[in-house]
N, C-alpha and C positions, 0 to 999 in steps of 0.2 A: 352479268356471269349467268349461265344456264346451268342447271345439275339435271341430266336425265336418269333415273333409275330405271332400266330394263328387267325385268323380273319375272321368271316363268313361276305362273300360278297367283291363285287370288288369295289374299290375304281373309284368313277364315275367321280368327279368333278377334272378338272384341279389345282385347287388352291389347293387342300386338296392332290393331288398325288404330287405337287409341294412340300408343307410342310412338308409333309413324305419322300419326296428325300432328302431334305435337312437336316432332322435330321438325316435321314440315315446314310447320307455321314459323320456328325459331330462326329456320335457315332461310324464309323469306326476307328475311333482314339483308340478306348477303347477296342471294343468287335468286333466280325463278328456278321452281323446284317441280320437276314432270316426273309422272311415274307413268310404264307403260308396262302392262301385265301382258306376257305372251301365255294363252293356255298351254296348260301341263297336258300332254298326253300320256295317256296310260297304254302299257303295250297289252298286248292280246294274252300274252303271257308273258312269264320272267324269261323267257329263253334269249340267251346272247343275241342272236341277230334280232328279235325284236325290241329289244331294250336300245341295241345300234340304231334300228328304225326313229325310234323316239327321240334319241339324241340328234340324232342329222335333222327330222323335222320342226323340233324348237330349234336348231344352231338357224336353218334356214330363215326362220320368222325372226330370230334376234338379229341377223345379220341384213334383214331388208330395215332396220332402223339405225343401223350405225352410218355415221357422218364422215367423210375425208377430213373435216375441217375442225372437227372435236377431236378431244383427247381420250378415248376410249382405256376403260380398265375393266378387265376383266377379275371377279372373284373365284378362285382357284386354288383347290387346296396344296397344289404343285407348283403354285407362286410363290414368288419372294416375299419372304415378312420382313417389315420393317416396322419401327415405332409410331407411335402417335405423331411425335415431333416431326420426322422423315415425310410421313404422309402430307401434313402440314406444309410441308417446304416445297414437295411435289406438285400441288396443285398451286400454292406461290411463283415457283419457278416455272411453270407453264402459262400460269396466268399471266403474268408481266412478256412472255415471250408472245403473247397475241391468242392465247388459245382461249375463247370465249366460252366452249361449253364442255364440260364432262360427262361423258356418259359411263354409267357404271352398270354391270353384267351379272346379275345371280342366276347361273343356271336350274335346273330341275334336280329333282331328287338322284338323278342317273349321272349330272354333271353337264358340261358342255363341249360342243362334237370340236373336233379338230379344226374345221373352218374356222370357227369363231375363236378360237385362241391364239391363230394365225393371222388374222383379222384386228386383232387389240393393238394397242402402244402400249400394255403393260398387264403383267398377270400379277394379282398380288394373294396372297392367303394370311387371312387372319393369325390361324393357326394348324397344326397337324391334327385338331379335333374336329369331329364332322358335327356340324350343327343342323339342326332345322332350316331349312331354305326360308319359312317364313320369320322365325326369330333372326334368322342372319339379316335379313332387310331390317329390323331394327336396328338391329346393330352397326349396320352400315350408315344408315341416317346419324347414329348419334357421333359415330366416327368421324363423319364430313362434319357436321355440328362442330365439334372440337377442336376439327384442324382449322375453320376458320375464327374460331375466338383464340386459338393459338396464334394464327396468323396477327390477328389482331391485337396481339399483346393484354386481352382482358381475362378477366376472372374466371375461371372455370375449370382449366386442365389444371393439376397440379403434379 
């Protein structure tokens, strides 16, 4: 199985890099993990039209990496909220049905373009709260790792 994380922006803080690296190492027992970092684009100013241009440009860059045969999940505050167990079940059910790659998408600070939201198989929300997208990358890695542990009935999830 392959896990691809498409994320807008680079991880800058060492503690976040260390956390992501640790979970990527743990996940390597279960899947090949790949991270694709999309350049975050800052608007010239904070006008609504400039923000839309940034979202659309980042969206075009994200869409280049989506694959029809993969199951793609966009992390979206307006997506569906599910439990860790349901998330694990989603991964397991799709894998049993022949999905060999899961692509997770973390947008930039302004969110995801409508085109990306339409192109994905699922829109997932972790919470109604807003999180820094760099911290969220670590949270996503942890939940993917948790899902694999749940699916294998291994101790980790309590």
